[in-house]
N, C-alpha and C positions, 0 to 999 in steps of 0.2 A: 503493499500500499505506500503511496507517495502523497505529500503534501499537495493539496489543491489551493488555487487562487479563490479570494473570497468572491462570492457573485454579487454584480451590482443589483441594488435593490433587494439585498437579503432582508429577511423578515427583522423585526425588532427584537424577537424572542431570542434570549441567550442565558441559559442557566450559568452560574458561576463556574469557570473552568480555569482558574489561575494557578491552581496546584494539582500535583498528580491525584491527590485525595479528592479534590471538587470534580476532576475529570472523570475518575472512577465513579464517583456518585452519579454525574450527568449520564454516563454510558449506561448505568444500570436504570436509570430512571427514564431518560429520554432518547436513548440510543435505539438503533435497530437491532432485532433480535440477534444475539450472538456478538455484539460488538464489545461487550465488556470482556468476553472470554478470548475473543481475538486479540484485543488489546494487551491483555495480559500473556497471551502466547507470544506475541510480537516482543513485548518487553524482557519476556524471560529468554528469548533466542538471541539478544544481543548483550554485548559488554556495555554496563551502565556508565562506564567512564567515556564512551563514544558518544559525547554529548550532541553532536550533530545529528547522529541516527536516533537519539531519543527525542530530539526536537523534531525531526521530520515525522515520527509516530505519533507523537502527541498532537502535533498540528493537524495530521491527516484525520484523527479521531475526532477533534474539537469540529473540523470541517463537517464531518458527517453529521454531527448535531445540528451545526447551523444549517446545513442542506436539508435535513428532515424537516425543518420549521419553516422553510422558504416556500411559499406555495408555486412559485415559478419553476423552481429547481424540481419539486416533486412532480409538477405536470411534465416537465421534460422527462423525467425518469419513467413516467407512466406511459409515455407515448408507445404506439406499437412500432416494431421493428420495421414493418413495411413503410409506415409513415415516414420514419427516419431515413430509410433507403430511398424512398421516392425523392425525399428533399436533397439528399445528396447528391443523387443522380442530376435532378435539376440544377443545383448549384455548379457542379462540374460541367454540365453543358453549356451554362451562361458563361462561365470562365474560360470556355473552349478547351477543356481539357479532356482528353479522350480516355476512355476507360477500357 
């Protein structure tokens, strides 16, 4: 899992997530099913002295919670694959990119 950029117009909802304890609580309460367990597995698999990797993991899971409560992001995630495929084909055609 990698850190993702913030979505423009993200919802105003944001539980406290400034510490690992707060992030764990937010994942348990507000995260997608299985997020807390996956977060713990990812942290267990790295050297905690690798602060860059710890930061990447925590940012990614913070982002998941923010996305979950952003109506635009959730609508995009709920789009059928066929709709996304059709849009990508249309955009590629408009850009003159052969596929």
